[in-house]
N, C-alpha and C positions, 0 to 999 in steps of 0.2 A: 448419432452420438449424443449421449446424455449431456446436458449442460455441464460446463466445467469452468473453473476460475483459476487464474494464474496471477502471480505477482512477482516482480523483480526480487530476487533473493541474493543479490551480489551488490557490492559497493563499487559500482561502475557508473560512468556517465551515460544516461539513457533518455530517451524521449518519454518514458514511463515515469510516473511519480513514485518515489520510494514509499513503500508500504501500502499502495493502493492496489486493490484487487480489480482485474479486468476480466470480462467474459471472453472465454476461448473460442476462436472461429475454427481452428484447425491444430492438430498435433502431428508432428513426424518424429522420426528418430533423432533429428538434429535441431529442430526448431519448434517454437510454439508461437502461433499466430493469434494475437489478441485484437479485440476491437477497442479501439481508442476513438471515442467520439465518432462513431460510425465509420471509421477508417481502420484498415487492417494493417498491423505492424508485426512483422516477423522478428522474433528474438531468439537468439541461440538457447536451446532447451536447458543447458547447463547453468544458465543465469536465472532460470525461473523456478518458482515453486508452484506445483499444479494440485488443485483440490477439487473434489466432486461437489462440494456444497459451498454456497456463497458464504462470505465472512460475516460474523455476527459480533465482532468486537472491535473497538479502536486499536490500530497498530501503533505502538510506541516506537518512533523512528529517531535514531541518532542523527543529529544535525550533520549534514554533509560538510566535508572539509572546505570546499569551495562555494559554500551557499551564498548567493548574491541577491536572490529575491525574497529572502526570509528575514523579518525583522530581527535584530540582534537581541531584542528583549525576550525572544522565545527561549533563549538559553541552549542547553546541550541536546535537548530532545523536544519533539512535538508529536502530535498524534494525527492519524489519518482515519476519517470516518469510513466505516465498512460499507456504508450505503451509497454515499455520493462522492467520495475521495477528497472532500474538503479537509484542509489541514488546520489544526487548532493548537494553540498555545496551551501547555500543561502547567497549571498552577498547582503546586504541592504534589499530591499523589492521589487523585481522585479515583474512586472504584468505578464510577460511571460518568459520561459526559453527554451533554445535549449538543447536537450539531447546530450551528447557527445557520447553516444553509439549508438543510432538509428537515430539521427539527427532530431527527430521530434521536433516541436515548439508548445508548449502548454501553455495555461494560468496557473497561480498558484492560487490554491484554498485557499487563505488566510482566506477567511470567512468560511471555512468548520468546523473548530474547532475539527479536528481529535484527538481523545483521550483527549479531554479537560474536559470530564465529569468524 
């Protein structure tokens, strides 16, 4: 199987970080098994988005309703790094962001509409 990437594409409680892309270990008709820190996690396929190429832009994520581990100062949205899954506060409306964790510099996918449906 060629490498694939998946991310949670539903507003549900999950062990997966919202907006983060994970390497796919296995795909079936009913589930996608992703690699989360070298552990496999099976997630119902209808809750995931599957892609053949790794992400190249920050995902803009709406703040979860019951966010308990996010600073209130982050406001209504935050961004997730396409390389290392680090979360970052969004100030204003930047076209690109540098990740404080991996030092990657990537565009911000403002037009993506993640979890907007």
